[in-house]
Steps between C-alpha positions, in 0.01 A plus 500: 500500500361846576585656834213589733607865473409490130158347558327696777468860615594428861773233497616564858145461630456187288818348645383572856164337435657191346731464802203535734311230313801268502541553875133412548521177302827396659361542851187303412713214369707503820178510700365190331821310573486616861140387546597149396741484796272639773332254733225697672208718393634777723834501321327509163276789610802698620674442167190607306473815706865591440445458127192721515689766698776504240237525226372815676849650482520423128153643447601833653812506287289415194269795562794733546661389174177510300421850629804634313357420154175602330370143466606135484508469123705295256651813353596627844645186663459203264354151534724350769463798733123499444489131593700577814253768602212254471678223690596727790149649511336156505709406802431821691159611628168620366566875482819449299330255263220749438745785442706306248189363327362851460835610355496218244132529409522877449778443249312211339195718441706763320757280327458123537819439304716681757418288804584146610136398472559141617557636849153652532296176539693355801477834682130535430432142604693518826337829595156355423563194714629709790179702478297175512402521134537246221805525278467575131804343334560179694854587605466385862498139609515355850603164642236318702555279803519203266807658339324560170470843338163658441402814313359783709161575337498705181219738409347382172736205451379450141668831409822453697724404208359775277568749781854368539567523127429875505801536730730262317452201731456140389196297611482391864686175561514285811818561702719208599686678780407808703805515725663831587784627288438318176714659231222450247130456566465122478213411269346161452405345168124524539279803458309608809128433510216645702517188719849603617343788692389510861463780754758538771397409850513775763825353631652486151404861434655608830823322406494650150432856615673540835818664366338698219217710641697762692848643514514424873534131578242471776486123484 
């Protein structure tokens, strides 16, 4: 098996990014286990806030690491490090998501084969939703009060799977589990339909966005 040093231009940077992504996923898994043991809403809110604060720390470290290389490309850091960048950015806040998305899209415009293109749709969708716009790729689902997942509305749903295909994503499928810390995005057997969509309520949007809009956690 080839060593990472033989595959990318910046192996030390790649290793740091992969570690950062692993730390992020490990904390989210611990967080999910913790939530299952907490009895009160106040305890759960405190735990969520601690997770968000730690995500801010990782976001700052992410920006520092990324600033040392020309761009987040496959030739610079490889697939796993690119995935880590996207995961950490998605769990940070809006400014970081926009910065990383711009980094990826600039590379994609010049050389689409040198970027982890599958990471662009979830960043674009989350940013759109935070800005109260419809998503484009159907990467974001929510769980309603009835415990069932629903798809946050997609702009031009008839084109969603064609749009996803351009970025190497399979058609939208219904999720079976949206819990924190899943090691692999848990997909159901059925394809999503337009009827799976509904807008978030104001309360649901507030819950979705409260840790993502600003670096400071004024909530």
